[in-house]
N, C-alpha and C positions, 0 to 999 in steps of 0.2 A: 644940823639933823633935821632942821624942818627941809632942809634943800634937797634930801636925799631920800628923805619918806617919798618926798613932789615926785624925785625921779623917779622911783615904784611904782605911782600909783599909775604918773604915767605912760610906763611897759607894760604894766599888766596887761591892758587893752589889744598890747600888740601880741605879745606874746600868747595869749588868748588866743585872736586872731588867727595867728598861726597855726597854733595848734588845732581851731577848726578845720582849716584848709591843707592840713596834712593829713586829719582822719580823712574827709571827706575825699582827698586824692588815692590814700589807700583803701576805702573803703569803694570808690571808682576801679582800680587795680581790681579789685578782689572779684567786681563785678564781671568786669570787662573777660577777666580766667577763667570763672567759673563757664561764662557765655561761650568761650572760647572751647574750653575744657566739655561744654556739651557738643557743641557740632563736632569735634572728633569725634566724640565717642557716638554718632548719629551717623557718621561718616562711615567708619568702624564697622558699625550694625547694618548698615545698607551694605558695605560689602560683604560682609559676611551672609548676610540672606543670599543675596545676589549668586556668591560662589554654590552657596545652598543647592537656591534653584535651579543651578546651572547641573550642578552635579545629581541632582534628584531624576532630572529630564535627562543625563544621557542613560542613568539606570533608569529610566522607561523604557528610553528608543530600544538600546540592545536586550531589555529584557521583551518588548514586542515583535523583534525583526526573528527573531529563531520560532519562537513560536507561529508565525507566519507564515516560515519557512518549510516548521515542520506540516504546516496543517496544509500547505501547496502542494507539498509531495503527496501529501493522504489522497489529496483528491486527485490529482495527477495518477495517483497509482490508481485508485478506481475508477479512475472513466479511461485507463490503457487499458484494465485487465481483460482479455476475454473470458467465454465460458468454457471454452476445453482449454488449458494450458498447456505443451507437451514438451517435456524435457529432450534438448536438443542430441544427445546420445539417443534417447529414443528414435526418436526419427532416423537419425541416420545405423543404426541397429535393423530397422525395420526398410531402408533404403538396401542396406546390403543383404538380407534374408532375400527381399524380391529378387534383388539381384540373380541372384544364387541359384533361387526356388526354378524361375522362370528360362536361366541360360540359357538353353538350346533355343526358344523361341523367341527371343531376343536378337540373339545371334542369326536366328532365320528371319528377323524383320516383320514376324507375324503379329508380332503387340503393336500398334500405331502409337500415336503420340497424346489423343482422347483416352484411352488405355492407362496409359503411364501416369496418373494418379489417384493416390490412396487419403482417408482419413484413419487417423488412429483413436485409440479412447483406451486407455490404462484404469484397472479393477483389481483387487486382490479377493479372486473367485474362493479359495480357500484357506482364506487367515493367517500364514502361513509368513506374513510380512511383505512378500515378494508381488509386485504387480504383473497381471495378466495382460497381454495387449492385444486387444480387438484392431484388426485390419481390415477397413470395408476397401473393397475395389473397385473402380469404376468402369464408365466407358464399354463400349459393344462385344469387346474380347472378354469383358468377365461377368457382362450382365445382358440376361434374357426379359422373356415377358413376366416369370415369376418370381423376380429379382438377383441378385447379384453376388458372384464370389466374397465368401468372409472367413475370414483367418482368425484361428487364434493361437498367439505363440505364448509360450512363458518368458520372460521376466531376460532368457538369454538369448530369445531369436529363436527358441527352438519349436515346429509345429507341434499344437497337440489337435488342433482338429480344423480341415479344411472342410466348410461348409457350403452348400450350393443353396442357389435361388431364396436368397437370403435380402428382405430390405430393410433398410434405416428407418427409424432408430431401433436399436435393440435394447430393451430394458432388464436390469439386473430383478429376479424378484425375491421375494422375500422368504423364498423357502429352501432348501437344503437335500443332496443325494447323495451319500458319499464324501460329505465332507468339504462339495463345493455347491455355490450357492447355483438355483435352476437358472434357466435362461427361458427370456419370452422372446421368439423372434417370428417375424414377419416372412410368412409365403403363401407364393399363389393366393394371394388376397384374406389371409387369414392369418388371424396368429395361434402358437403353436408352444406349450409348455417340452421343454428340450433340458433331459437330465444326463448328470453325468454319471458315464456307466462304472466305475472305479480307474479306468485309464483313458476314456476323452468321451467326448460330446456325440453323438450321434451326427451325421454328417449329413445328412437330407432333415431339414427340419419339417416337410409339408408331409410326411409322414409320418409325424410323433400326434402326439393327444393334442386338438387345439386345443387353446383357452378360451374356454368360455365365458370367463370373467370379467366384468371391468379394470383392466388395471388399474392399483392404486396411483394417484398422481402423487405420492409421493415416492415411488421408485424411483431406484435411479436409472438415466439413460445415458443410450452413448451413439457417436457418429450420425449425432442431430444435423439439420439442414445447416445450423450455420455453423458448425465444427470448419479449421482450417484445413480443406487438402492442400496434399503434400505431390511435390515432382518427384519421379524414382529413376 
């Protein structure tokens, strides 16, 4: 009995030591696992954050590009827009009208090249939602010391009035006669107020009443110096 007790006494410290080592080993294992788990979590978080930043960066770039393109287009449109833009169909209509109107003179070569140019200006004079067409002719065949020939056509290219000795630009007055806008036309060095008589405007502005007032700067003007000329 005494020997058996002695063995237990001797073995107890050894068992205790083993248990301590076991616990320590288990603790180290847990610490290592926790460290690895923390490292893994950090890597996952970093990867998600990086992916999110990449997506945000892509979205921002995508959002920015169309905005710049639209802005660029707006600037381009603004820079390229002249003050008097004419519809191509209207330009061709005027060319056809002039060719038919002066067919005989053209066939006889009476109209030289410098006189085969015109400017045009469209404006709705009678509020019928259709624009009348002013055609300013140039060159020695159509011009003299008092001015040049000016045609007023309807929207179909038909002649309303053929003005003589009229200098550009023309002004649309802020008054009306017989449902049509009055015109302020420069002829023989003076401005004249030209009124619609129910069928057409008088053809010779120089014999119409002199416009003594100073034209309002807000009045619409046409056939200006900067307007584009066309050949016919």
